[in-house]
VOBA-1610 file (N, C-alpha, C; in pm, whole numbers, padded with zeros to 5 digits, always signed):
BEGIN
Met+00084-00119+00000Met+00000+00000+00000Met+00088+00124+00000Thr+00047+00223-00077Thr+00118+00351-00084Thr+00027+00460-00032Val+00079+00541+00059Val+00007+00660+00107Val+00044+00774+00014Arg-00057+00838-00043Arg-00034+00948-00137Arg-00030+01084-00070Arg-00111+01101+00036Arg-00111+01227+00109Arg-00187+01209+00240Val-00158+01296+00335Val-00228+01301+00462Val-00269+01447+00482Val-00400+01468+00508Val-00453+01604+00515Val-00529+01623+00646Pro-00492+01723+00727Pro-00574+01753+00845Pro-00705+01817+00801Asn-00813+01785+00871Asn-00945+01840+00843Asn-00986+01927+00961Leu-00986+02057+00942Leu-01019+02152+01047Leu-01167+02186+01041His-01231+02197+01157His-01372+02232+01163His-01388+02384+01166Ser-01484+02433+01088Ser-01518+02576+01088Ser-01663+02590+01043Glu-01733+02684+01102Glu-01870+02713+01057Glu-01870+02789+00924Asn-01754+02844+00886Asn-01744+02919+00761Asn-01610+02890+00693Pro-01600+02778+00621Pro-01474+02744+00556Pro-01424+02849+00457Glu-01515+02922+00394Glu-01478+03023+00293Glu-01382+03128+00349Arg-01398+03165+00475Arg-01317+03274+00528Arg-01171+03235+00549His-01138+03108+00534His-01001+03061+00555His-00914+03072+00431Gly-00974+03089+00314Gly-00896+03097+00190Gly-00793+03208+00193Glu-00836+03326+00231Glu-00743+03440+00235Glu-00632+03417+00337Phe-00668+03365+00454Phe-00567+03340+00557Phe-00461+03242+00508Tyr-00504+03127+00456Tyr-00408+03028+00411Tyr-00332+03075+00287Gly-00390+03171+00213Gly-00318+03234+00103Gly-00196+03309+00152Leu-00205+03368+00272Leu-00090+03436+00331Leu+00026+03341+00355Leu-00006+03211+00369Leu+00097+03109+00393Leu+00144+03043+00263Gly+00096+03095+00150Gly+00138+03044+00021Gly+00052+02932-00035Leu-00063+02904+00027Leu-00152+02799-00022Leu-00260+02860-00110Glu-00302+02784-00212Glu-00407+02829-00303Glu-00522+02729-00301Glu-00644+02779-00314Glu-00762+02692-00314Glu-00758+02596-00432Val-00771+02465-00401Val-00772+02363-00506Val-00904+02287-00510Met-00987+02301-00405Met-01117+02237-00403Met-01210+02318-00315Asn-01336+02330-00358Asn-01435+02400-00277Asn-01573+02346-00312His-01633+02274-00217His-01768+02221-00235His-01870+02297-00149Gly-01829+02409-00093Gly-01918+02486-00005Gly-01905+02441+00139Trp-01917+02313+00165Trp-01906+02259+00300Trp-01762+02218+00334Ile-01676+02211+00231Ile-01534+02182+00250Ile-01454+02264+00150Met-01343+02323+00197Met-01255+02401+00113Met-01112+02353+00143Thr-01035+02329+00036Thr-00899+02280+00053Thr-00800+02370-00018Pro-00711+02436+00057Pro-00598+02506-00005Pro-00475+02414-00003Ala-00390+02428-00106Ala-00270+02346-00119Ala-00155+02431-00168Ser-00036+02379-00152Ser+00084+02445-00201Ser+00095+02426-00352Pro+00113+02534-00429Pro+00131+02520-00573Pro+00257+02441-00611Ser+00361+02451-00528Ser+00486+02383-00559Ser+00492+02240-00505Asn+00403+02208-00409Asn+00397+02074-00350Asn+00250+02041-00326Pro+00176+01997-00428Pro+00031+01981-00420Pro-00019+01886-00311Thr+00068+01800-00257Thr+00022+01712-00150Thr+00028+01780-00013Ala+00086+01899-00006Ala+00085+01978+00117Ala-00047+02055+00121Gln-00141+02006+00200Gln-00277+02059+00201Gln-00333+02065+00343Val-00440+02142+00355Val-00524+02142+00475Val-00667+02157+00424Ser-00762+02091+00488Ser-00903+02109+00452Ser-00975+02174+00568Val-01067+02264+00535Val-01150+02331+00635Val-01294+02298+00599Met-01369+02243+00696Met-01504+02197+00666Met-01601+02226+00779Thr-01728+02244+00740Thr-01834+02261+00839Thr-01868+02127+00902Gly-01864+02024+00823Gly-01895+01887+00862Gly-01897+01808+00733Asp-01901+01679+00741Asp-01899+01599+00620Asp-02039+01586+00563Lys-02058+01618+00436Lys-02189+01621+00372Lys-02258+01485+00371Thr-02182+01377+00356Thr-02244+01246+00338Thr-02211+01145+00446Ala-02150+01187+00554Ala-02110+01093+00658Ala-02161+01137+00795Pro-02179+01043+00884Pro-02234+01076+01016Pro-02133+01138+01113Ala-02006+01143+01076Ala-01903+01196+01165Ala-01814+01293+01089His-01755+01387+01163His-01658+01481+01105His-01521+01415+01110Pro-01455+01395+00995Pro-01322+01335+00999Pro-01218+01435+01049Asp-01129+01386+01134Asp-01021+01470+01186Asp-00903+01478+01090Ile-00888+01373+01011Ile-00775+01363+00920Ile-00818+01278+00800Ser-00762+01305+00684Ser-00785+01224+00565Ser-00652+01163+00521Val-00657+01035+00485Val-00539+00965+00436Val-00575+00907+00299Glu-00509+00957+00195Glu-00532+00904+00061Glu-00433+00791+00036Val-00486+00677-00006Val-00404+00559-00033Val-00425+00515-00178Asp-00337+00430-00228Asp-00350+00384-00366Asp-00455+00274-00381Asp-00488+00200-00275Asp-00583+00089-00283Asp-00673+00087-00159Val-00779+00168-00161Val-00867+00179-00045Val-00937+00047-00013Asp-00963-00035-00113Asp-01029-00163-00088Asp-00941-00254-00003Ala-00811-00258-00033Ala-00718-00340+00045Ala-00708-00289+00189Val-00701-00158+00205Val-00693-00101+00340Val-00822-00129+00417Tyr-00935-00118+00351Tyr-01064-00147+00414Tyr-01066-00291+00466Gly-01019-00384+00385Gly-01014-00523+00428Gly-00927-00542+00551Ala-00811-00480+00552Ala-00720-00491+00667Ala-00781-00430+00792Val-00846-00315+00776Val-00908-00247+00891Val-01024-00331+00946Arg-01104-00386+00858Arg-01216-00473+00902Arg-01163-00593+00981Glu-01058-00656+00931Glu-00999-00771+00999Glu-00944-00734+01136Ser-00898-00611+01150Ser-00840-00567+01278Ser-00945-00549+01387Gly-01070-00531+01346Gly-01177-00507+01442Gly-01197-00361+01479Ala-01124-00270+01414Ala-01142-00126+01441Ala-01283-00083+01402Glu-01332+00021+01469Glu-01468+00069+01443Glu-01474+00147+01312Ile-01554+00101+01219Ile-01571+00166+01089Ile-01700+00248+01093Val-01689+00378+01060Val-01802+00471+01061Val-01792+00572+00948Pro-01850+00564+00840Pro-01935+00462+00780Pro-01853+00365+00696Pro-01917+00261+00640Pro-01845+00163+00557Pro-01803+00220+00422Leu-01726+00140+00349Leu-01672+00177+00219Leu-01784+00210+00120Arg-01764+00322+00047Arg-01862+00360-00055Arg-01800+00459-00153Asp-01867+00474-00267Asp-01825+00569-00370Asp-01902+00699-00351Glu-01830+00812-00358Glu-01892+00943-00343Glu-01907+01010-00480Glu-02005+01099-00490Glu-02035+01166-00617Glu-01921+01254-00667Trp-01829+01295-00581Trp-01720+01384-00624Trp-01593+01306-00662Gly-01606+01174-00682Gly-01497+01098-00741Gly-01403+01026-00648Val-01443+01006-00523Val-01358+00929-00433Val-01432+00805-00384Arg-01356+00704-00348Arg-01407+00585-00281Arg-01346+00591-00142Arg-01429+00578-00037Arg-01377+00603+00097Arg-01456+00532+00206Phe-01395+00531+00324Phe-01460+00487+00447Phe-01397+00565+00562Phe-01465+00566+00675Phe-01412+00628+00796Phe-01384+00520+00899Val-01280+00540+00978Val-01247+00448+01087Val-01201+00532+01207Arg-01233+00485+01327Arg-01188+00554+01449Arg-01051+00501+01489Asp-00961+00594+01524Asp-00830+00553+01573Asp-00843+00515+01721Pro-00737+00466+01786Pro-00748+00421+01925Pro-00797+00526+02024Asp-00782+00656+01992Asp-00831+00762+02081Asp-00965+00818+02037Gly-01029+00756+01937Gly-01162+00799+01894Gly-01166+00901+01783Arg-01049+00947+01736Arg-01048+01040+01623Arg-01094+00966+01497Val-01162+01040+01409Val-01214+00979+01287Val-01117+01003+01172Val-01079+00893+01105Val-00986+00899+00992Val-01064+00865+00865Asn-01060+00955+00768Asn-01121+00937+00637Asn-01015+00872+00548Val-01037+00748+00508Val-00942+00675+00423Val-01001+00670+00283Leu-00926+00716+00182Leu-00983+00732+00049Leu-00885+00704-00063Ser-00942+00677-00179Ser-00869+00672-00307Ser-00953+00748-00407His-00889+00814-00500His-00962+00877-00611His-00994+00770-00714Arg-01117+00776-00769Arg-01155+00680-00873Arg-01107+00726-01008
//
């Protein structure tokens, strides 16, 4: 398995207002769905942060996102481990396949691959 990027997911009632701030740090908006906005480094696109009100299609707010090359394989390993999955593996309308899992301290990890 290859990890492609790890992105912290910050909670905000107004993700839009963070674009200008993160612009001061050299990041540019690369994704904006209204409920989630992601600025990234133009010179290192995997250096990102996401700011979100909450997850549009999931019952929990993810604390961190981990993009992997084979989400199905990771899902199988996580299921076998007995870790709590919230929600199960599924395809999202914006082009990712993902699931959420709780880490040992209860933080929610969004594990995904782009389709």
